[in-house]
C-alpha positions as a Markdown table, in Angstrom:
| # | Residue | x | y | z |
|---|---|---|---|---|
| 1 | Unk | -25.3 | -15.7 | 36.6 |
| 2 | Unk | -22.2 | -14.0 | 35.3 |
| 3 | Unk | -22.1 | -10.3 | 36.0 |
| 4 | Unk | -21.2 | -7.8 | 33.3 |
| 5 | Unk | -18.0 | -5.9 | 34.0 |
| 6 | Unk | -20.0 | -2.7 | 34.8 |
| 7 | Unk | -22.1 | -4.4 | 37.4 |
| 8 | Unk | -21.5 | -4.0 | 41.1 |
| 9 | Unk | -19.4 | -7.0 | 42.3 |
| 10 | Unk | -20.2 | -7.9 | 45.9 |
| 11 | Unk | -16.5 | -8.9 | 46.3 |
| 12 | Unk | -15.5 | -5.3 | 45.5 |
| 13 | Unk | -18.1 | -3.5 | 47.7 |
| 14 | Unk | -17.0 | -0.3 | 49.4 |
| 15 | Unk | -18.1 | -2.0 | 52.6 |
| 16 | Unk | -20.2 | -1.0 | 55.6 |
| 17 | Unk | -20.0 | 1.9 | 57.9 |
| 18 | Unk | -19.1 | -0.5 | 60.7 |
| 19 | Unk | -16.8 | -3.4 | 59.7 |
| 20 | Unk | -18.3 | -6.9 | 60.2 |
| 21 | Unk | -17.1 | -10.4 | 59.4 |
| 22 | Unk | -18.3 | -11.8 | 56.1 |
| 23 | Unk | -21.3 | -14.1 | 56.1 |
| 24 | Unk | -20.3 | -17.7 | 55.2 |
| 25 | Unk | -23.2 | -18.3 | 52.8 |
| 26 | Unk | -24.3 | -14.9 | 51.5 |
| 27 | Unk | -22.8 | -12.1 | 49.6 |
| 28 | Unk | -22.9 | -8.6 | 51.1 |
| 29 | Unk | -25.8 | -7.6 | 48.9 |
| 30 | Unk | -27.8 | -10.7 | 49.8 |
| 31 | Unk | -27.2 | -9.9 | 53.4 |
| 32 | Unk | -28.4 | -6.3 | 52.9 |
| 33 | Unk | -31.6 | -7.6 | 51.4 |
| 34 | Unk | -32.2 | -10.0 | 54.3 |
| 35 | Unk | -31.6 | -7.2 | 56.8 |
| 36 | Unk | -34.1 | -5.0 | 55.1 |
| 37 | Unk | -36.8 | -7.7 | 54.9 |
| 38 | Unk | -36.4 | -8.4 | 58.6 |
| 39 | Unk | -36.5 | -4.7 | 59.6 |
| 40 | Unk | -39.3 | -3.1 | 61.6 |
| 41 | Unk | -39.7 | -0.4 | 59.0 |
| 42 | Unk | -40.2 | -2.9 | 56.2 |
| 43 | Unk | -43.0 | -4.6 | 58.1 |
| 44 | Unk | -44.8 | -1.3 | 58.6 |
| 45 | Unk | -45.0 | -0.8 | 54.8 |
| 46 | Unk | -48.0 | -3.2 | 54.6 |
| 47 | Unk | -50.1 | -0.5 | 56.3 |
| 48 | Unk | -48.6 | 2.5 | 54.5 |
| 49 | Unk | -50.4 | 3.4 | 51.3 |
| 50 | Unk | -49.8 | 5.1 | 47.9 |
| 51 | Unk | -52.8 | 7.0 | 46.6 |
| 52 | Unk | -55.7 | 5.3 | 48.5 |
| 53 | Unk | -55.5 | 5.2 | 52.3 |
| 54 | Unk | -55.5 | 2.0 | 54.2 |
| 55 | Unk | -59.2 | 2.2 | 55.3 |
| 56 | Unk | -60.4 | 2.8 | 51.8 |
| 57 | Unk | -60.0 | -0.8 | 50.6 |
| 58 | Unk | -58.1 | -4.1 | 51.0 |
| 59 | Unk | -57.0 | -4.5 | 47.4 |
| 60 | Unk | -55.3 | -1.2 | 46.7 |
| 61 | Unk | -51.5 | -1.0 | 46.6 |
| 62 | Unk | -49.5 | -0.4 | 49.7 |
| 63 | Unk | -45.9 | 0.7 | 50.1 |
| 64 | Unk | -45.1 | -3.0 | 50.7 |
| 65 | Unk | -46.7 | -4.4 | 47.5 |
| 66 | Unk | -45.3 | -1.5 | 45.5 |
| 67 | Unk | -41.8 | -2.3 | 46.8 |
| 68 | Unk | -42.2 | -5.9 | 45.8 |
| 69 | Unk | -43.4 | -4.9 | 42.3 |
| 70 | Unk | -40.4 | -2.6 | 41.9 |
| 71 | Unk | -38.1 | -5.4 | 43.0 |
| 72 | Unk | -39.6 | -7.9 | 40.5 |
| 73 | Unk | -39.4 | -5.4 | 37.6 |
| 74 | Unk | -35.8 | -4.4 | 38.6 |
| 75 | Unk | -34.6 | -8.0 | 38.8 |
| 76 | Unk | -36.0 | -8.8 | 35.4 |
| 77 | Unk | -34.2 | -6.0 | 33.8 |
| 78 | Unk | -31.0 | -6.6 | 35.8 |
| 79 | Unk | -30.9 | -10.2 | 34.6 |
| 80 | Unk | -31.1 | -9.1 | 31.0 |
| 81 | Unk | -28.3 | -6.4 | 31.4 |
| 82 | Unk | -26.0 | -8.5 | 33.5 |
| 83 | Unk | -26.4 | -6.3 | 36.6 |
| 84 | Unk | -26.4 | -7.5 | 40.2 |
| 85 | Unk | -29.9 | -8.7 | 40.9 |
| 86 | Unk | -29.4 | -9.0 | 44.7 |
| 87 | Unk | -28.3 | -5.3 | 44.9 |
| 88 | Unk | -31.3 | -4.2 | 42.8 |
| 89 | Unk | -33.6 | -6.1 | 45.0 |
| 90 | Unk | -32.1 | -4.7 | 48.2 |
| 91 | Unk | -32.4 | -1.1 | 46.9 |
| 92 | Unk | -36.0 | -1.7 | 45.7 |
| 93 | Unk | -37.2 | -3.2 | 48.9 |
| 94 | Unk | -35.6 | -0.3 | 51.0 |
| 95 | Unk | -36.4 | 2.7 | 48.8 |
| 96 | Unk | -39.7 | 3.6 | 50.5 |
| 97 | Unk | -38.7 | 2.7 | 54.1 |
| 98 | Unk | -38.8 | 6.4 | 55.0 |
| 99 | Unk | -42.2 | 7.2 | 53.6 |
| 100 | Unk | -44.7 | 8.8 | 56.0 |
| 101 | Unk | -48.3 | 7.5 | 56.5 |
| 102 | Unk | -50.8 | 8.7 | 54.0 |
| 103 | Unk | -48.4 | 8.7 | 51.0 |
| 104 | Unk | -47.2 | 12.0 | 49.5 |
| 105 | Unk | -49.9 | 13.9 | 51.5 |
| 106 | Unk | -48.2 | 12.9 | 54.7 |
| 107 | Unk | -44.8 | 13.8 | 53.4 |
| 108 | Unk | -45.9 | 17.2 | 52.2 |
| 109 | Unk | -47.5 | 17.9 | 55.6 |
| 110 | Unk | -44.5 | 16.8 | 57.6 |
| 111 | Unk | -42.2 | 18.8 | 55.3 |
| 112 | Unk | -44.3 | 21.9 | 56.1 |
| 113 | Unk | -44.0 | 21.2 | 59.8 |
| 114 | Unk | -40.2 | 20.8 | 59.5 |
| 115 | Unk | -39.6 | 23.7 | 57.1 |
| 116 | Unk | -37.7 | 25.7 | 59.7 |
| 117 | Unk | -35.9 | 22.7 | 61.0 |
| 118 | Unk | -34.3 | 21.1 | 58.0 |
| 119 | Unk | -37.4 | 19.9 | 56.2 |
| 120 | Unk | -38.5 | 16.4 | 55.5 |
| 121 | Unk | -37.8 | 14.2 | 52.4 |
| 122 | Unk | -38.7 | 10.6 | 52.2 |
| 123 | Unk | -35.5 | 9.4 | 50.4 |
| 124 | Unk | -33.3 | 11.0 | 53.0 |
| 125 | Unk | -35.6 | 9.5 | 55.7 |
| 126 | Unk | -35.2 | 6.1 | 54.2 |
| 127 | Unk | -31.4 | 6.4 | 54.6 |
| 128 | Unk | -31.9 | 7.7 | 58.1 |
| 129 | Unk | -34.0 | 4.6 | 58.9 |
| 130 | Unk | -31.3 | 2.2 | 57.8 |
| 131 | Unk | -28.4 | 4.2 | 59.2 |
| 132 | Unk | -29.9 | 5.3 | 62.6 |
| 133 | Unk | -33.5 | 4.5 | 63.5 |
| 134 | Unk | -33.6 | 0.7 | 63.3 |
| 135 | Unk | -32.6 | -0.9 | 66.6 |
| 136 | Unk | -31.5 | -4.4 | 65.7 |
| 137 | Unk | -27.9 | -4.7 | 66.8 |
| 138 | Unk | -26.0 | -4.1 | 70.1 |
| 139 | Unk | -22.9 | -2.6 | 68.4 |
| 140 | Unk | -24.5 | 0.2 | 66.4 |
| 141 | Unk | -27.7 | 2.0 | 65.3 |
| 142 | Unk | -29.3 | 1.1 | 62.0 |
| 143 | Unk | -28.8 | -2.1 | 60.1 |
| 144 | Unk | -25.3 | -1.2 | 58.7 |
| 145 | Unk | -25.9 | -1.7 | 55.0 |
| 146 | Unk | -23.3 | -1.5 | 52.3 |
| 147 | Unk | -22.3 | 1.7 | 50.6 |
| 148 | Unk | -23.9 | 0.5 | 47.3 |
| 149 | Unk | -27.3 | -0.2 | 48.8 |
| 150 | Unk | -27.3 | 3.1 | 50.8 |
| 151 | Unk | -26.2 | 4.9 | 47.6 |
| 152 | Unk | -29.3 | 3.5 | 45.8 |
| 153 | Unk | -31.6 | 4.4 | 48.6 |
| 154 | Unk | -30.6 | 8.1 | 48.5 |
| 155 | Unk | -32.3 | 8.8 | 45.2 |
| 156 | Unk | -32.6 | 12.6 | 45.6 |
| 157 | Unk | -30.6 | 15.1 | 47.8 |
| 158 | Unk | -30.3 | 18.9 | 47.8 |
| 159 | Unk | -26.8 | 20.3 | 47.6 |
| 160 | Unk | -27.2 | 21.8 | 51.0 |
| 161 | Unk | -28.2 | 18.5 | 52.5 |
| 162 | Unk | -25.4 | 16.7 | 50.6 |
| 163 | Unk | -22.9 | 19.0 | 52.1 |
| 164 | Unk | -24.1 | 18.2 | 55.6 |
| 165 | Unk | -24.1 | 14.4 | 54.9 |
| 166 | Unk | -20.7 | 14.6 | 53.3 |
| 167 | Unk | -19.3 | 16.4 | 56.3 |
| 168 | Unk | -20.4 | 13.5 | 58.5 |
| 169 | Unk | -19.3 | 10.9 | 56.0 |
| 170 | Unk | -16.6 | 12.3 | 53.7 |
| 171 | Unk | -16.6 | 10.5 | 50.4 |
| 172 | Unk | -19.9 | 8.8 | 51.3 |
| 173 | Unk | -23.2 | 8.3 | 49.6 |
| 174 | Unk | -24.0 | 12.0 | 49.3 |
| 175 | Unk | -20.7 | 12.8 | 47.4 |
| 176 | Unk | -22.2 | 12.3 | 44.0 |
| 177 | Unk | -24.6 | 15.2 | 44.5 |
| 178 | Unk | -21.6 | 17.4 | 45.0 |
| 179 | Unk | -19.2 | 16.2 | 42.3 |
| 180 | Unk | -21.8 | 15.4 | 39.6 |
| 181 | Unk | -21.0 | 11.7 | 39.3 |
| 182 | Unk | -23.7 | 9.0 | 38.8 |
| 183 | Unk | -24.8 | 6.2 | 41.1 |
| 184 | Unk | -24.4 | 2.6 | 40.1 |
| 185 | Unk | -26.4 | 1.1 | 37.3 |
| 186 | Unk | -28.3 | -0.9 | 39.8 |
| 187 | Unk | -29.4 | 2.3 | 41.5 |
| 188 | Unk | -30.3 | 3.9 | 38.2 |
| 189 | Unk | -32.4 | 0.8 | 37.3 |
| 190 | Unk | -34.4 | 1.0 | 40.6 |
| 191 | Unk | -35.4 | 4.6 | 39.8 |
| 192 | Unk | -36.8 | 3.5 | 36.5 |
| 193 | Unk | -38.4 | 0.4 | 37.8 |
| 194 | Unk | -40.1 | 2.5 | 40.4 |
| 195 | Unk | -41.6 | 4.7 | 37.7 |
| 196 | Unk | -42.8 | 1.8 | 35.6 |
| 197 | Unk | -44.4 | 0.2 | 38.7 |
| 198 | Unk | -46.3 | 3.1 | 40.1 |
| 199 | Unk | -47.6 | 4.3 | 36.7 |
| 200 | Unk | -49.1 | 0.8 | 36.1 |
| 201 | Unk | -50.5 | 0.1 | 39.5 |
| 202 | Unk | -52.0 | 3.6 | 39.8 |
| 203 | Unk | -54.0 | 2.9 | 36.6 |
| 204 | Unk | -55.2 | -0.4 | 38.1 |
| 205 | Unk | -56.1 | 1.1 | 41.5 |
| 206 | Unk | -57.7 | 4.2 | 39.8 |
| 207 | Unk | -60.0 | 2.0 | 37.7 |
| 208 | Unk | -60.7 | -0.3 | 40.6 |
| 209 | Unk | -61.8 | 2.6 | 42.7 |
| 210 | Unk | -64.1 | 4.0 | 40.1 |
| 211 | Unk | -62.3 | 7.3 | 39.9 |
| 212 | Unk | -61.0 | 6.8 | 36.4 |
| 213 | Unk | -62.6 | 4.7 | 33.6 |
| 214 | Unk | -61.4 | 2.7 | 30.6 |
| 215 | Unk | -63.0 | 5.3 | 28.4 |
| 216 | Unk | -61.0 | 8.1 | 29.9 |
| 217 | Unk | -57.8 | 6.1 | 29.5 |
| 218 | Unk | -58.3 | 6.1 | 25.8 |
| 219 | Unk | -56.7 | 9.6 | 25.7 |
| 220 | Unk | -53.4 | 8.0 | 26.9 |
| 221 | Unk | -51.5 | 6.8 | 23.9 |
| 222 | Unk | -49.5 | 4.2 | 25.7 |
| 223 | Unk | -52.7 | 2.7 | 27.1 |
| 224 | Unk | -54.9 | 3.1 | 24.1 |
| 225 | Unk | -52.7 | 1.2 | 21.7 |
| 226 | Unk | -52.5 | -1.9 | 23.9 |
| 227 | Unk | -56.1 | -1.7 | 24.9 |
| 228 | Unk | -57.2 | -1.8 | 21.2 |
| 229 | Unk | -54.7 | -4.6 | 20.5 |
| 230 | Unk | -56.1 | -6.7 | 23.3 |
| 231 | Unk | -59.7 | -6.2 | 22.1 |
| 232 | Unk | -58.8 | -7.1 | 18.5 |
| 233 | Unk | -57.3 | -10.4 | 19.7 |
| 234 | Unk | -60.0 | -11.1 | 22.4 |
| 235 | Unk | -63.2 | -9.3 | 21.4 |
| 236 | Unk | -65.1 | -11.1 | 24.2 |
| 237 | Unk | -63.3 | -8.9 | 26.7 |
| 238 | Unk | -65.4 | -6.0 | 25.6 |
| 239 | Unk | -68.3 | -7.5 | 27.7 |
| 240 | Unk | -68.8 | -5.7 | 31.1 |
| 241 | Unk | -68.1 | -8.8 | 33.1 |
| 242 | Unk | -64.7 | -9.1 | 31.4 |
| 243 | Unk | -63.4 | -5.6 | 32.1 |
| 244 | Unk | -60.9 | -6.7 | 34.8 |
| 245 | Unk | -59.3 | -9.2 | 32.3 |
| 246 | Unk | -59.2 | -6.4 | 29.7 |
| 247 | Unk | -57.6 | -4.0 | 32.1 |
| 248 | Unk | -55.1 | -6.5 | 33.4 |
| 249 | Unk | -54.0 | -7.7 | 30.0 |
| 250 | Unk | -53.6 | -4.1 | 28.7 |
| 251 | Unk | -51.5 | -3.1 | 31.8 |
| 252 | Unk | -49.4 | -6.3 | 31.4 |
| 253 | Unk | -48.6 | -5.4 | 27.8 |
| 254 | Unk | -47.8 | -1.8 | 28.8 |
| 255 | Unk | -45.4 | -3.1 | 31.5 |
| 256 | Unk | -43.7 | -5.5 | 29.0 |
| 257 | Unk | -43.3 | -2.8 | 26.4 |
| 258 | Unk | -41.6 | -0.4 | 28.9 |
| 259 | Unk | -39.3 | -3.1 | 30.2 |
| 260 | Unk | -38.2 | -4.2 | 26.7 |
| 261 | Unk | -37.7 | -0.6 | 25.6 |
| 262 | Unk | -35.6 | 0.1 | 28.7 |
| 263 | Unk | -33.5 | -3.0 | 28.1 |
| 264 | Unk | -32.9 | -2.2 | 24.4 |
| 265 | Unk | -32.1 | 1.5 | 24.8 |
| 266 | Unk | -29.9 | 0.9 | 27.8 |
| 267 | Unk | -28.0 | -2.0 | 26.2 |
| 268 | Unk | -27.3 | 0.1 | 23.1 |
| 269 | Unk | -25.9 | 2.9 | 25.3 |
| 270 | Unk | -23.7 | 0.5 | 27.3 |
| 271 | Unk | -22.4 | -1.0 | 24.0 |
| 272 | Unk | -21.3 | 2.5 | 22.9 |
| 273 | Unk | -19.8 | 3.7 | 26.2 |
| 274 | Unk | -18.2 | 0.3 | 27.1 |
| 275 | Unk | -17.7 | 0.9 | 30.8 |
| 276 | Unk | -15.4 | -1.7 | 32.3 |
| 277 | Unk | -16.3 | -1.3 | 35.9 |
| 278 | Unk | -18.9 | 0.1 | 38.3 |
| 279 | Unk | -16.5 | 3.0 | 38.9 |
| 280 | Unk | -16.4 | 3.7 | 35.2 |
| 281 | Unk | -20.2 | 4.0 | 35.3 |
| 282 | Unk | -20.0 | 6.7 | 37.9 |
| 283 | Unk | -17.9 | 8.9 | 35.6 |
| 284 | Unk | -20.4 | 8.7 | 32.7 |
| 285 | Unk | -23.8 | 10.3 | 32.2 |
| 286 | Unk | -27.0 | 8.3 | 33.0 |
| 287 | Unk | -26.7 | 5.0 | 31.1 |
| 288 | Unk | -30.1 | 3.5 | 31.6 |
| 289 | Unk | -33.2 | 5.2 | 30.0 |
| 290 | Unk | -36.2 | 4.8 | 27.9 |
| 291 | Unk | -36.2 | 5.7 | 24.2 |
| 292 | Unk | -37.6 | 9.1 | 23.2 |
| 293 | Unk | -41.0 | 7.8 | 22.1 |
| 294 | Unk | -41.5 | 5.7 | 25.3 |
| 295 | Unk | -40.4 | 8.6 | 27.4 |
| 296 | Unk | -42.9 | 10.9 | 25.7 |
| 297 | Unk | -45.7 | 8.4 | 26.1 |
| 298 | Unk | -44.8 | 7.8 | 29.8 |
| 299 | Unk | -44.9 | 11.5 | 30.5 |
| 300 | Unk | -48.3 | 11.7 | 28.9 |
| 301 | Unk | -49.5 | 8.9 | 31.2 |
| 302 | Unk | -48.2 | 10.7 | 34.3 |
| 303 | Unk | -49.9 | 13.9 | 33.3 |
| 304 | Unk | -53.2 | 12.0 | 32.8 |
| 305 | Unk | -52.9 | 10.4 | 36.3 |
| 306 | Unk | -52.1 | 13.8 | 37.9 |
| 307 | Unk | -55.1 | 15.5 | 36.4 |
| 308 | Unk | -57.6 | 12.7 | 36.7 |
| 309 | Unk | -56.6 | 10.6 | 39.7 |
| 310 | Unk | -54.2 | 12.5 | 42.0 |
| 311 | Unk | -56.2 | 15.7 | 41.7 |
| 312 | Unk | -59.6 | 13.9 | 41.7 |
| 313 | Unk | -61.9 | 15.7 | 44.2 |
| 314 | Unk | -62.4 | 12.6 | 46.2 |
| 315 | Unk | -58.7 | 12.0 | 46.5 |
| 316 | Unk | -58.1 | 15.7 | 47.3 |
| 317 | Unk | -60.6 | 15.6 | 50.1 |
| 318 | Unk | -58.9 | 12.6 | 51.7 |
| 319 | Unk | -55.5 | 14.2 | 51.1 |
| 320 | Unk | -56.6 | 17.3 | 53.0 |
| 321 | Unk | -57.8 | 15.3 | 56.0 |
| 322 | Unk | -54.5 | 13.3 | 56.0 |
| 323 | Unk | -52.5 | 16.5 | 56.0 |
| 324 | Unk | -54.5 | 17.7 | 58.9 |
| 325 | Unk | -53.9 | 14.5 | 60.9 |
| 326 | Unk | -50.1 | 14.9 | 60.4 |
| 327 | Unk | -50.0 | 18.6 | 61.2 |
| 328 | Unk | -52.0 | 18.2 | 64.3 |
| 329 | Unk | -50.0 | 15.1 | 65.5 |
| 330 | Unk | -46.8 | 17.2 | 65.1 |
| 331 | Unk | -48.3 | 20.1 | 67.0 |
| 332 | Unk | -49.6 | 17.8 | 69.8 |
| 333 | Unk | -46.2 | 16.2 | 70.3 |
| 334 | Unk | -44.4 | 19.5 | 70.2 |
| 335 | Unk | -46.7 | 20.9 | 72.8 |
| 336 | Unk | -46.3 | 17.8 | 75.0 |
| 337 | Unk | -43.2 | 15.7 | 74.2 |
| 338 | Unk | -44.1 | 13.4 | 77.1 |
| 339 | Unk | -46.8 | 11.9 | 74.8 |
| 340 | Unk | -44.0 | 10.3 | 72.8 |
| 341 | Unk | -43.3 | 6.7 | 73.9 |
| 342 | Unk | -40.4 | 6.4 | 76.4 |
| 343 | Unk | -38.9 | 3.7 | 74.1 |
| 344 | Unk | -38.5 | 6.2 | 71.3 |
| 345 | Unk | -35.0 | 7.2 | 72.4 |
| 346 | Unk | -33.1 | 7.8 | 69.3 |
| 347 | Unk | -32.5 | 11.5 | 69.1 |
| 348 | Unk | -32.6 | 12.1 | 72.8 |
| 349 | Unk | -29.7 | 9.8 | 73.3 |
| 350 | Unk | -28.6 | 7.0 | 71.0 |
| 351 | Unk | -29.9 | 3.5 | 71.3 |
| 352 | Unk | -26.9 | 2.4 | 73.4 |
| 353 | Unk | -27.5 | 5.1 | 76.0 |
| 354 | Unk | -24.6 | 7.3 | 75.0 |
| 355 | Unk | -25.1 | 11.1 | 75.1 |
| 356 | Unk | -23.3 | 11.7 | 71.8 |
| 357 | Unk | -26.2 | 11.7 | 69.3 |
| 358 | Unk | -28.6 | 14.5 | 70.3 |
| 359 | Unk | -31.3 | 15.6 | 68.0 |
| 360 | Unk | -33.7 | 18.5 | 68.3 |
| 361 | Unk | -37.2 | 17.6 | 69.6 |
| 362 | Unk | -38.7 | 18.5 | 66.2 |
| 363 | Unk | -36.6 | 15.9 | 64.4 |
| 364 | Unk | -37.5 | 13.2 | 67.0 |
| 365 | Unk | -41.1 | 14.0 | 66.4 |
| 366 | Unk | -40.7 | 13.8 | 62.6 |
| 367 | Unk | -39.0 | 10.5 | 62.9 |
| 368 | Unk | -41.8 | 9.1 | 65.1 |
| 369 | Unk | -44.6 | 10.3 | 62.8 |
| 370 | Unk | -42.8 | 9.2 | 59.7 |
| 371 | Unk | -42.6 | 5.7 | 61.1 |
| 372 | Unk | -46.4 | 5.4 | 61.7 |
| 373 | Unk | -48.7 | 3.4 | 59.6 |
| 374 | Unk | -51.9 | 5.0 | 58.2 |
| 375 | Unk | -54.2 | 3.4 | 60.8 |
| 376 | Unk | -51.9 | 4.0 | 63.8 |
| 377 | Unk | -51.5 | 7.7 | 62.8 |
| 378 | Unk | -55.3 | 8.0 | 62.6 |
| 379 | Unk | -55.8 | 6.3 | 66.0 |
| 380 | Unk | -53.1 | 8.3 | 67.6 |
| 381 | Unk | -54.6 | 11.6 | 66.2 |
| 382 | Unk | -58.0 | 10.6 | 67.6 |
| 383 | Unk | -56.4 | 9.8 | 71.0 |
| 384 | Unk | -54.6 | 13.2 | 71.2 |
| 385 | Unk | -57.3 | 15.4 | 69.7 |
| 386 | Unk | -60.6 | 13.7 | 70.2 |
| 387 | Unk | -61.3 | 14.0 | 66.5 |
| 388 | Unk | -61.9 | 11.1 | 64.2 |
| 389 | Unk | -61.0 | 12.3 | 60.7 |
| 390 | Unk | -60.0 | 9.1 | 58.9 |
| 391 | Unk | -61.1 | 5.5 | 59.1 |
| 392 | Unk | -64.4 | 3.7 | 59.3 |
């Protein structure tokens, strides 16, 4: 397809940290996507979970299925706005590579463990994965992605951390957090596609788990309107045996409404601003957004999920156990670093054996724990402590 002038053109990419010859059959963003899909960290996402942990059911979302849903939504919107679909897909597939086991519970616990040592944040860890921790190439650590993909991966960053990153890579992906500029439209789009995807699938997983009900969801304006619309068109879906169809059709319409709203509002904003290049976009305010009404209804949905699902007593009980697993793993490795696998060498020395990339032991431990899947973390915790806190 023809790209809009404000899209990221692969022929004008800012390039990779380490120069490489061009691929004969793929653009630089297609190559990024392929490297991400073939990475070890991407494969691990199949056993890293969102709200429900891996042992709690086979049909709940994982970080992998979530990333695929974000990529699908992102590509659909990108196609309508003339953005670079391959770049959107690459960012979407990589945006959760740094997530810990046990979802946000694992991240919170690891951040607590690292509070005196620089903290832990999954967006920054995703960048660390693709820049340093993957070991795929003889010439360099990481998978050497383009600036544009890496920029999209680094969704959040404190000013203090941005200063450190910019010192290591002047004018690099952290610069926008210091100079107040914006990321590419493709990066902006992935942030919104992420929001649309997790709101929808957390409703689905929440109802499937039995922790929230269709009756409870009637207090959510965004859900209620489409739920009633579906029942008026298909009254037979009110029968108990048809609840899955009713829920799916309601969520499908919710997703479509958010996507169409995002496209319409963003297209209108772009028509007014008329950016003529990707660099023009960086000098403007955020260009992609929902309309005010959709933003309000989306916020109400988030509040509902927070109260009724994320803070549900059953979820909180599992969350507490997951945090305990991460904290005790960290303490065990810190007390006995020899328990770390000998192959986990990044941080002690770099992957090529050079003594130029030392990291404190705490950061090496955080990297190792962050890379674990739910089930491996639970097994490793049991091995080191003799306690079985999670898993059947």
